[in-house]
Structure formats: C-alpha cells, structure tokens
C-alpha positions as CSV (number, residue, x, y, z in Angstrom):
1,M,71.6,13.5,51.9
2,T,72.0,16.4,54.3
3,L,69.6,19.4,53.8
4,Y,71.3,21.5,56.6
5,K,74.6,23.3,55.9
6,E,76.9,24.5,58.6
7,P,77.2,28.4,58.3
8,K,80.9,29.7,57.5
9,E,82.1,31.4,60.3
10,F,84.0,34.8,58.6
11,I,84.7,37.5,61.0
12,N,85.4,40.3,58.6
13,D,86.9,43.7,59.1
14,K,83.5,45.5,60.4
15,D,82.9,42.9,63.0
16,I,86.3,43.8,64.4
17,M,86.0,47.3,64.0
18,F,82.9,47.0,66.2
19,A,83.9,45.0,68.5
20,V,87.3,47.2,69.4
21,A,84.7,50.4,69.5
22,S,82.2,49.1,71.6
23,N,85.2,47.8,74.1
24,I,86.9,51.4,74.1
25,A,83.5,53.0,74.8
26,S,82.7,50.8,77.4
27,I,85.9,51.1,79.9
28,T,87.8,54.2,78.3
29,I,84.7,56.9,78.0
30,L,82.7,55.7,80.9
31,F,85.3,54.8,83.6
32,L,88.9,56.0,82.9
33,P,88.3,59.8,82.8
34,R,86.9,59.7,86.5
35,H,89.6,57.4,87.6
36,I,92.0,59.6,86.3
37,A,90.4,62.9,87.5
38,E,90.6,61.2,90.9
39,N,94.2,60.3,90.8
40,T,96.0,63.2,89.3
41,V,96.6,66.6,91.0
42,S,96.2,69.2,87.9
43,A,94.6,68.5,84.2
44,D,97.6,66.4,82.9
45,G,95.4,63.2,82.9
46,W,94.5,63.6,79.4
47,L,97.8,63.4,78.3
48,T,98.3,60.2,80.0
49,I,95.3,58.9,78.0
50,L,96.6,60.5,74.8
51,L,100.2,59.0,75.0
52,G,98.8,55.8,76.0
53,G,96.5,55.7,73.4
54,L,98.9,56.7,70.8
55,I,101.4,53.7,72.0
56,A,98.6,51.1,71.9
57,I,97.4,52.3,68.5
58,V,100.7,52.0,66.8
59,L,101.6,48.8,68.5
60,A,98.1,47.1,67.5
61,W,99.0,48.7,63.7
62,F,102.5,47.1,63.6
63,L,101.0,43.8,64.9
64,A,98.4,43.5,62.4
65,K,100.6,44.1,59.8
66,I,102.7,41.4,60.5
67,A,100.2,39.1,61.0
68,S,98.4,40.0,57.6
69,S,101.7,39.0,56.0
70,F,101.1,35.3,57.4
71,P,97.2,34.7,56.9
72,N,95.6,31.6,58.2
73,Q,98.7,31.2,60.7
74,S,98.6,31.2,64.4
75,F,100.6,33.8,66.1
76,L,103.3,31.0,67.6
77,S,103.8,29.6,63.8
78,F,104.5,33.1,62.2
79,A,106.3,34.2,65.2
80,S,108.6,31.2,65.1
81,Y,109.4,32.2,61.6
82,L,110.3,35.6,62.2
83,V,112.4,34.5,65.2
84,S,113.8,31.6,66.9
85,K,111.1,29.2,68.5
86,P,112.3,29.8,72.2
87,V,111.7,33.3,71.6
88,A,108.4,33.1,70.0
89,T,107.3,31.0,72.9
90,M,108.5,33.3,75.4
91,L,106.6,36.2,73.3
92,S,103.7,34.0,73.1
93,I,103.9,33.5,77.1
94,V,104.3,37.3,77.4
95,F,101.1,38.0,75.1
96,I,99.1,35.6,77.3
97,I,99.9,37.3,80.5
98,Q,99.1,40.8,78.9
99,Y,95.8,39.6,77.6
100,I,95.1,37.8,80.8
101,A,95.6,41.5,82.6
102,I,93.8,43.3,80.2
103,S,90.8,40.9,80.6
104,S,90.5,41.0,84.3
105,F,91.1,44.7,84.4
106,Q,88.2,45.2,82.0
107,I,85.7,42.7,83.9
108,R,86.7,44.3,87.0
109,E,85.7,47.9,85.6
110,I,82.7,46.6,83.7
111,A,81.6,44.8,87.1
112,T,82.2,48.2,88.9
113,L,80.0,49.9,86.3
114,S,77.4,47.9,86.8
115,H,77.5,47.6,90.2
116,E,77.2,51.3,90.6
117,Y,74.2,51.7,88.2
118,L,72.5,48.5,88.4
119,F,73.4,45.7,91.3
120,D,73.9,48.0,94.1
121,R,72.9,45.4,96.6
122,T,74.8,42.5,94.8
123,P,78.3,41.9,95.9
124,L,80.8,43.0,93.5
125,E,82.6,39.3,93.3
126,V,79.4,37.9,92.2
127,V,78.7,40.6,89.1
128,C,82.4,39.5,88.2
129,L,81.8,35.9,88.4
130,A,78.5,36.4,86.2
131,F,80.4,38.4,83.7
132,I,83.0,35.8,83.4
133,L,80.6,32.9,82.9
134,V,78.9,34.8,80.3
135,V,82.0,35.4,78.6
136,I,82.8,31.9,78.8
137,Y,79.7,30.6,77.4
138,A,80.0,32.9,74.7
139,A,83.3,31.8,73.7
140,S,82.8,28.3,73.8
141,G,80.3,28.7,71.0
142,S,80.6,30.5,67.5
143,R,83.2,33.2,67.4
144,A,81.2,34.8,64.6
145,A,78.4,35.1,66.8
146,I,80.1,37.2,69.6
147,F,81.1,39.8,66.9
148,R,77.6,39.8,65.5
149,L,76.3,40.5,69.2
150,N,78.5,43.4,69.4
151,I,77.1,44.8,66.3
152,L,73.5,44.3,67.5
153,F,74.3,46.3,70.8
154,F,76.5,48.9,69.3
155,P,73.6,51.5,68.6
156,L,73.1,51.5,72.3
157,L,76.4,53.0,72.5
C-alpha cells in the first residue's frame, strides 16, 4: 500500500500569465528602452516597441487559438494534421531555431543586467553560464514548479 501520491502537475492560465508577465517585465521594461534610446536618433523608438509588441501579440494569440483546438497534442502532431508532414517538420525546425535565438537573447540580457548591478567583477560569460545551468536544473524537474516559482517572485517586480 502506497501512502504517497504524486501531485498532479497542471499548469493553468494564471501560471502562464505570471510567467509571461515576469519575462516581459525583466527584459522589455528594464533593458530595451535604454538600448533603443542609444541606437535611435529621434523619438521613434517607441514605435518600434509598439509595432513589434503588436505583431508578437497577434501571432501568439493566433498560435494559442490553433493549439487550443488540439488539446493534449504536441505542435508537430497538430501541425501535421493541418499541413503535410514535411511542412510541419520544417515549421517545427523554424520554431526551434526561433526559441533558441530568443532564449539566448534573454539569457544574455538578464546576464548583462545582473552583471551591471550585482556581479560587476565576475566575467559576463560566467554569469551567462550560471543562468543556463540554473535553467537546465529547473527544467529537469517539475515544469509546474517553475511556474510556481515565477508566481512566488512576481510581487518583487
């Protein structure tokens, strides 16, 4: 007889909302305005942020609507249903490359922020490696725990 039951790992809408909000706050609010102000000549940097944000919101909403039509299926399985298998494989490869690029950008920017404010004498590469190792350790465990951790630290934002 087993007394211990494994907890169910459900990630609900509230968990995802907090994860997206903390990600947006960490990069776009803390880093991008300064970066855009340094690289633009006039006050048109806000147009870039607004237009890019709107495009990202529309594409994310469209993908979320499609994914919600196919519950408990991976992207490759429902993309294969919508288009042919080779096209779905190519789309998956494109999304993998996009997610790797976005993740590397975010790790670099979080490491730059941490390097500026906390680790001024630590090499930036070491800070990046530390963040990558923390993410790998967190991702190897419970996915729901990562989202709960985001909710825990969200009030600090």
